[in-house]
C-alpha positions as CSV (number, residue, x, y, z in Angstrom):
1,M,-151.4,36.4,-8.9
2,R,-150.5,33.0,-10.4
3,A,-153.0,31.6,-13.0
4,S,-154.5,28.3,-12.5
5,R,-153.1,25.6,-14.7
6,F,-156.4,23.7,-14.9
7,P,-157.6,25.4,-18.2
8,A,-154.2,24.7,-19.8
9,I,-154.2,21.1,-18.7
10,L,-157.7,20.8,-20.3
11,V,-156.4,22.3,-23.6
12,V,-153.5,19.8,-23.5
13,L,-155.9,16.9,-22.9
14,W,-158.1,18.2,-25.7
15,L,-155.2,18.2,-28.2
16,A,-154.2,14.7,-27.1
17,S,-157.7,13.5,-27.4
18,V,-158.0,14.9,-30.9
19,A,-154.8,13.1,-31.9
20,V,-156.1,9.8,-30.5
21,W,-159.5,10.3,-32.1
22,W,-158.2,11.1,-35.6
23,G,-155.6,8.3,-35.2
24,L,-158.4,5.8,-34.6
25,A,-160.0,6.9,-37.9
26,F,-156.9,7.0,-40.1
27,M,-154.0,5.1,-38.6
28,P,-153.4,1.7,-40.3
29,L,-154.7,-1.2,-38.1
30,P,-152.1,-3.7,-37.0
31,S,-151.8,-6.9,-39.1
32,E,-153.9,-8.9,-36.6
33,P,-156.0,-6.3,-34.7
34,P,-158.3,-7.3,-31.9
35,E,-161.9,-7.6,-33.0
36,W,-163.1,-4.8,-30.6
37,L,-160.7,-2.3,-32.4
38,T,-162.1,-3.2,-35.8
39,A,-165.7,-3.2,-34.6
40,A,-165.1,0.3,-32.9
41,R,-163.6,1.7,-36.0
42,Y,-166.5,0.5,-38.2
43,A,-169.0,1.6,-35.7
44,C,-167.6,5.2,-35.4
45,F,-166.4,5.9,-39.0
46,G,-167.9,3.3,-41.3
47,P,-166.0,0.7,-43.3
48,M,-163.7,3.3,-45.0
49,E,-162.9,0.9,-47.8
50,D,-162.0,3.8,-50.1
51,G,-160.0,5.6,-47.4
52,W,-162.9,8.0,-46.5
53,P,-165.1,8.0,-43.4
54,E,-168.8,7.9,-44.0
55,A,-170.7,11.2,-43.6
56,Y,-171.6,10.3,-40.0
57,G,-167.9,9.5,-39.4
58,W,-166.8,12.9,-40.5
59,M,-169.4,14.5,-38.3
60,L,-168.1,12.6,-35.2
61,L,-164.5,13.5,-36.2
62,V,-165.2,17.2,-36.4
63,L,-168.1,17.8,-34.0
64,A,-166.9,15.8,-31.0
65,P,-163.6,17.7,-30.6
66,A,-165.3,21.0,-31.6
67,S,-168.0,20.6,-28.9
68,F,-165.3,19.8,-26.2
69,L,-163.3,22.9,-27.2
70,I,-166.4,25.1,-27.2
71,A,-167.2,23.9,-23.7
72,I,-163.7,24.7,-22.5
73,G,-163.9,28.2,-24.1
74,V,-167.3,29.0,-22.6
75,L,-166.2,27.9,-19.1
76,W,-162.6,29.1,-18.9
77,G,-162.2,31.3,-22.0
78,S,-160.5,34.3,-20.2
79,E,-158.2,32.0,-18.2
80,I,-156.8,29.9,-21.1
81,G,-154.2,32.3,-22.2
82,P,-152.7,33.1,-18.8
83,S,-152.9,29.4,-17.8
84,L,-150.9,28.3,-20.9
85,R,-148.3,30.9,-20.3
86,D,-147.9,29.9,-16.7
87,L,-147.7,26.2,-17.7
88,A,-145.0,27.2,-20.3
89,R,-142.8,28.8,-17.6
90,S,-141.8,25.4,-16.2
91,H,-139.5,23.0,-18.0
92,A,-141.9,20.1,-17.6
93,G,-144.7,22.2,-18.9
94,R,-142.8,23.3,-22.0
95,C,-141.9,19.7,-22.7
96,V,-145.5,18.6,-22.5
97,L,-146.7,21.3,-24.7
98,A,-144.0,20.7,-27.3
99,V,-144.6,17.0,-27.4
100,V,-148.4,17.3,-27.7
101,V,-148.3,20.1,-30.3
102,L,-145.6,18.3,-32.4
103,A,-147.6,15.0,-32.3
104,V,-150.8,16.8,-33.4
105,A,-148.9,18.6,-36.2
106,V,-147.2,15.4,-37.5
107,E,-150.5,13.5,-37.4
108,G,-152.3,16.3,-39.1
109,A,-149.8,16.2,-42.0
110,W,-150.0,12.5,-42.2
111,V,-153.9,12.5,-42.2
112,A,-153.8,15.2,-44.9
113,R,-151.7,12.9,-47.1
114,K,-154.1,10.1,-46.5
115,V,-157.1,12.2,-47.4
116,L,-155.4,13.3,-50.6
117,A,-154.6,9.8,-51.5
118,A,-158.2,8.7,-50.9
119,R,-159.3,11.6,-53.1
120,A,-157.0,10.5,-55.8
121,V,-158.4,7.0,-55.7
122,A,-161.9,8.3,-55.8
123,E,-161.1,10.5,-58.8
124,A,-159.4,7.7,-60.5
125,T,-162.3,5.4,-59.9
126,Q,-164.7,8.0,-61.5
127,A,-162.3,8.5,-64.4
128,V,-162.1,4.8,-65.4
129,T,-163.0,4.6,-69.1
130,D,-163.7,1.8,-71.6
131,D,-161.2,3.0,-74.2
132,G,-159.7,0.2,-76.3
133,A,-161.1,-3.1,-77.3
134,L,-159.9,-6.5,-76.3
135,P,-157.4,-7.7,-79.0
136,E,-158.9,-10.2,-81.3
137,H,-156.0,-12.7,-80.6
138,Y,-155.6,-12.1,-76.9
139,P,-154.4,-15.4,-75.4
140,R,-157.1,-17.7,-74.3
141,G,-156.4,-20.4,-71.8
142,A,-158.0,-23.8,-71.2
143,A,-156.6,-24.8,-67.8
144,I,-159.2,-26.1,-65.3
145,A,-159.7,-23.6,-62.6
146,R,-158.8,-24.7,-59.1
147,D,-161.9,-25.2,-57.0
148,F,-162.2,-23.7,-53.5
149,A,-164.6,-23.4,-50.7
150,L,-164.6,-20.0,-48.8
151,V,-167.1,-18.0,-46.7
152,D,-168.9,-14.9,-48.2
153,Q,-170.4,-11.8,-46.6
154,H,-173.6,-13.7,-45.9
155,G,-171.9,-16.5,-44.1
156,A,-172.6,-18.9,-47.0
157,T,-170.0,-21.1,-48.6
158,A,-168.9,-20.2,-52.1
159,S,-167.3,-22.6,-54.5
160,L,-166.6,-22.9,-58.2
161,A,-168.2,-26.4,-58.3
162,R,-171.5,-24.9,-57.4
163,R,-171.2,-22.5,-60.4
164,H,-170.6,-25.1,-63.1
165,G,-172.5,-24.2,-66.2
166,R,-172.3,-20.4,-65.6
167,P,-169.4,-18.0,-66.1
168,V,-167.5,-16.8,-63.0
169,I,-165.0,-13.9,-62.4
170,V,-162.4,-14.4,-59.7
171,S,-160.2,-11.6,-58.5
172,F,-158.0,-11.1,-55.4
173,V,-158.4,-7.9,-53.2
174,F,-158.5,-7.0,-49.6
175,G,-160.7,-4.7,-47.5
176,H,-158.0,-2.2,-46.2
177,C,-156.6,-1.6,-49.7
178,R,-156.8,2.1,-50.6
179,T,-155.4,2.1,-54.1
180,M,-155.8,-0.7,-56.7
181,C,-158.5,-2.9,-55.0
182,P,-161.3,-0.2,-55.1
183,L,-160.5,0.4,-58.8
184,I,-160.8,-3.4,-59.5
185,V,-164.1,-3.6,-57.7
186,E,-165.5,-0.6,-59.4
187,T,-164.5,-2.0,-62.8
188,L,-166.2,-5.4,-62.1
189,K,-169.3,-3.7,-60.8
190,R,-169.7,-2.2,-64.3
191,V,-169.8,-5.6,-65.9
192,P,-173.5,-6.7,-66.4
193,A,-174.5,-9.8,-64.6
194,D,-175.6,-11.6,-67.7
195,G,-175.9,-15.3,-68.1
196,G,-175.9,-15.9,-64.4
197,L,-172.5,-14.3,-64.0
198,E,-171.1,-14.3,-60.5
199,V,-168.0,-12.3,-59.3
200,L,-165.9,-13.8,-56.4
201,L,-163.5,-11.5,-54.7
202,V,-161.1,-13.4,-52.6
203,S,-159.5,-11.5,-49.8
204,L,-155.7,-11.6,-49.5
205,D,-155.9,-10.3,-45.9
206,P,-157.7,-13.1,-44.0
207,W,-156.1,-11.8,-40.8
208,R,-158.3,-8.6,-40.8
209,D,-160.9,-9.6,-43.4
210,T,-162.5,-12.2,-41.1
211,P,-165.9,-13.6,-41.7
212,S,-167.4,-11.1,-39.3
213,A,-165.8,-8.2,-41.1
214,L,-167.1,-9.1,-44.6
215,P,-170.6,-7.6,-44.3
216,A,-169.1,-4.1,-43.6
217,I,-166.7,-4.5,-46.5
218,A,-169.5,-5.5,-48.9
219,R,-171.6,-2.5,-47.7
220,G,-168.5,-0.2,-48.1
221,W,-168.0,-1.3,-51.7
222,Q,-171.7,-1.4,-52.4
223,L,-171.5,-4.8,-53.8
224,P,-174.5,-5.9,-55.9
225,A,-176.1,-9.3,-55.4
226,H,-173.9,-11.2,-57.9
227,M,-170.7,-10.1,-56.2
228,R,-169.3,-11.8,-53.2
229,I,-166.3,-11.0,-51.0
230,L,-164.7,-14.2,-49.6
231,T,-162.4,-15.2,-46.9
232,G,-161.5,-18.3,-44.9
233,R,-161.8,-19.3,-41.3
234,R,-158.1,-19.9,-41.4
235,P,-155.5,-17.7,-43.2
236,A,-153.9,-20.8,-44.7
237,D,-157.1,-21.7,-46.5
238,V,-157.2,-18.3,-48.3
239,L,-153.5,-18.2,-49.1
240,A,-153.7,-21.7,-50.6
241,V,-156.3,-20.3,-53.1
242,A,-154.0,-17.3,-54.0
243,D,-151.1,-19.7,-54.5
244,A,-153.2,-22.1,-56.7
245,Y,-154.1,-19.2,-59.0
246,G,-150.4,-17.8,-59.1
247,V,-151.3,-14.6,-57.4
248,A,-148.0,-13.2,-56.0
249,H,-148.6,-11.4,-52.7
250,E,-146.3,-9.9,-50.0
251,R,-147.5,-8.8,-46.6
252,D,-145.9,-6.1,-44.5
253,E,-146.0,-7.7,-41.0
254,K,-145.9,-4.3,-39.3
255,T,-148.8,-2.6,-41.1
256,G,-150.6,-5.5,-42.6
257,D,-150.6,-4.0,-46.1
258,I,-150.4,-6.4,-48.9
259,T,-148.6,-5.9,-52.3
260,H,-150.2,-7.8,-55.1
261,P,-151.1,-7.6,-58.8
262,G,-154.6,-6.7,-59.9
263,L,-155.3,-10.1,-61.5
264,V,-158.8,-10.9,-62.8
265,F,-159.7,-14.4,-64.0
266,V,-162.6,-15.0,-66.3
267,I,-163.7,-18.6,-65.9
268,D,-166.0,-20.1,-68.5
269,A,-169.1,-22.2,-67.9
270,E,-167.1,-25.4,-68.1
271,G,-164.8,-24.3,-65.3
272,R,-161.7,-23.4,-67.4
273,V,-159.7,-20.2,-66.9
274,A,-160.4,-18.7,-70.3
275,Y,-158.8,-15.2,-69.7
276,T,-156.4,-13.8,-67.3
277,F,-156.1,-10.0,-67.1
278,N,-154.0,-7.6,-65.0
279,N,-156.1,-4.6,-64.0
280,P,-158.3,-4.7,-67.1
281,S,-161.0,-2.2,-68.2
282,A,-164.7,-3.2,-67.9
283,A,-164.8,-3.3,-71.7
284,W,-162.2,-6.1,-71.8
285,V,-164.0,-8.1,-69.2
286,R,-167.4,-7.7,-71.0
287,E,-165.8,-8.7,-74.3
288,A,-164.2,-11.7,-72.6
289,L,-167.5,-12.9,-71.2
290,T,-169.1,-12.4,-74.6
291,R,-166.5,-14.6,-76.2
292,V,-166.7,-17.4,-73.6
293,N,-170.6,-17.3,-73.7
294,E,-170.6,-17.5,-77.5
295,T,-168.2,-20.5,-77.4
296,F,-170.3,-22.3,-74.9
297,T,-173.5,-21.6,-76.9
298,R,-171.8,-23.0,-80.1
299,V,-170.6,-26.2,-78.3
300,N,-174.1,-26.8,-76.9
301,E,-175.7,-26.3,-80.3
302,T,-173.2,-28.7,-81.9
303,F,-174.0,-31.4,-79.2
304,T,-177.7,-30.8,-79.7
305,R,-177.4,-31.4,-83.5
306,I,-175.1,-34.4,-83.2
307,G,-176.9,-36.0,-80.3
308,P,-180.1,-37.1,-82.1
309,T,-178.1,-38.3,-85.2
310,H,-176.0,-40.6,-83.0
311,A,-179.2,-41.7,-81.3
312,R,-180.8,-42.7,-84.6
313,R,-177.6,-44.5,-85.8
314,G,-177.6,-46.5,-82.6
């Protein structure tokens, strides 16, 4: 008696759905994804800014396919084997099975590499040390920092002009980065927010890091109150800031990934770019802030002493 192909078709559909489900979690988004796709990914798996789904995302990835497979096994367990063999007897059936199994295998290997890469980033983040001090004669700049006005994760406008009189750190990252950007963010999180310090993280991916996506990125990176992720309402607004700071960046139009250096700019209380670093340690950034704050304090004390003297002479 010929076996029903219905259980086999269900198994094939299950394999295909698993491939689509895991692809939604791990496949790179297009360079300009529709907002519903970005929202669905965040809702199902979390922001995944370090390459990992949140705990509930892993539960959905594993439990949803598992429950479907268990249901198939309970209802048609004894029929699955004969049904698959019957499906494989036809040329079309063999082609379908081969394509689906190959797709699942290829995607499985690709996801495994993604998971290993995310684990490497997480381990590297945890292993960041403060070995080595900032050299005494490290070059110090005096160029005025280019001002800008961009939107942060709270919907507020951030600009350097509003921070005059307090130090600011500016760096350039993007939300879908899985390698260098999480390391930079973790490094800057370890710099104390002394003296009213504010850290401004300008996104290099305004196509995907839209104003509506910033809150999820900030949550994924667990940004403290003094750190803000910024983007523009138009990509040109953000790219103009990157160009003004001399940040080289190259975008892959197919994947949306962006190649860029890990530049960190320490801007003093007078709005000058005092130090420029490439992927520095937290110790270097802390020491740079100490130096600019000491300089600012000495200048203020000097003006305080000179001011009354000039006033008496007048």
